[in-house]
N, C-alpha and C positions, 0 to 999 in steps of 0.2 A: 421307275415304276413303283407305285404305292404297294407296300406289302399288305397282303390280306384282301386284295380287291380282285375279283374274278376278271380275267383277261377280256371277256366280252363286255364288261362294264367299262373297262379302260378304253376300249376302242369305240364305244357307243357315240361319243361326240364327234370323232373324226368321220365315222361312217355317216352320221347325220349330215355333216357338213358337205361331204362328197355327194350325197344323195340329193340335197335340196338346199338352196339358199333362199329361204322364205321370209315372209313378213312375220316378225315375232308377234305382233299384235298384243303387246303387254297391256294389262289392265292398270290404269292409274291408281294411285293410293286413294284419291278422292272418290273414284268410282267404286273401289272395293269397300271404302268406308260407308258409302251410301247403301251398298248391298248389305253389309254387316249390321249397320244401324237399323235398316228396315227389317231384317230378319229378327233382330233383338227387340223389335217393338219400340225403338227409340227415334225412329224417323218415319214421318208420314209422307209418302210420295205425293207430290202435287200440292202439299200444304207447307211442309218444312223446307227451309233453304238447304239445298244439297251441299253448299259450301260449308255448312256448319256440322255436317255429319262426322267429319274427321275429328272434330273437337270432342265428340262423345265416345271416341274409341282410343284404344292403345294401338300404336303402329310400330312394327319392328321390321327393318329391312336388313337382310344378311346375304352372304354368298354361301352356298352349300356345295359340298362334294363328298364323295364316299371315302371313308377311312377303312372300313371293312365291308365286304360284300361277298356273299356266297350264293351260288345258284344251284338248286337241286332240280334236275330235269330228267326224270326217267324217260328212256327212249319210247316207251309204249304210249306216252301221253300226246305225242305230236305237238308239244308246247303247252296245251291246256293242262292245268294242274301244276305246272312248274312253280316252284316257290323260290323266293329271294329273302334272305335275312341281311340286314344292313345296320351299320352305324355311320351316320352322316355327320360331318363337322359343319358347324355354323361359324362363319367369320364375319367381323364387322368390316367397314370400309377401309380400316387401317391394317387389315390382315390379322387382327387378334382373334383367337378362338374364343367365342362367346357362348357356345352351347353345342348341343348334339341333338340328333334325331335318331332314335333307335326303334327298329320295327321290322316289319316284313310285308311281303306282297305275294299274291298268287295270280298267275295268268288265268283269266276266266274265258278269254276268247282269243283266237289267233287270226282269223280272217273275217272280213277284209282288212281289219286293223287288229293289232294286238292290244288288248285291254287288260289292265291289272287292277286288282283291288288291294288297297294299302291300309295298314293300320300301324301307327307308330306313336311315340311319345317324344315331343320336343321339350328339351330341358334347358333352361337358362338359369343364371344365378338368381334371378328375381321370380322364378316360378316355372310351372310346366303346363303343357297343353296336350290333350289327346288330338291326334290328327288322323282323319279317316277319309276315304274316298276312292273313286275310280279314276284311272287315267288312260288316255289314248296314247300309247307309246309311239305310234306312228306320227301323230300330231306333235308330240313332245320332241321327237327327233327332228321335226321341221321347225323347231323353235317356237311353237305355238304355246300360249299360256295354258296351264292346267290349274285347276282349283280344287283344293281339299277343304273339308269342314274342319274347323279348329275350335275346340272347347277347352277353356281354361280349367285346370284342376287344382292349382295351388298358386300361392304367391299373388302377385299383382294381376294374374290372369284368372284367378278363381272366380267363378260365377259369370264369366264373360264368354261369349261365343262369337264366331265369325268365320273367317276364311284364311287359308294359306294359299297364296297364288305363287306359281313358279314357272320359269321358262329356262331353257338351255341358253346360257349367256356366253359361254366360251367353249365351243365344241372342240377347239384345238388342244385344250388342256387334257392331261391324262392323270386321274380320271376327269371327265367333263365337269365344268362348273355351272351352277344354276343360280339365277337371281331369285330370291325369295322375299315376298312381302307377306307379313302376318298382320291382319287387322281383326281385333276382337273388341266388342262393345259390351 
């Protein structure tokens, strides 16, 4: 077991796997690049070649998992208002630690799905990004892709904006592992 990771987070992947073997529905890098370039004003839908959108963007793919995670859930909240603080590790395809994501979340709704608002900072050797958004934890547990807004704040990412897409990639791992694609233009 990873030290410093709340037991509920450790079991989240296995619980999701037992509950549902779904279609992940990952978003391709090209599709995410079209979305990011469009939002950045660098791609005109119906005019520009979608295949060239990725050339206008920076793309980073990593695996993410919790290194530290604490949950504060006062019993009187029935879940809403529960907060989470975390440090997530980013690893490349060779297993090298290449960055971190440090931040927090708050549960904003429990039923019919649990929704969390997140704010964090993703840090790599070549710069940092602010990451914000809402996620549907029930959909995430079913391995469905979730998308956050990503805004570059330093290094090669400064002045660029786009998205961070992620899905539960290995629910059998403890803590669970996520596939992450960051595209900023």
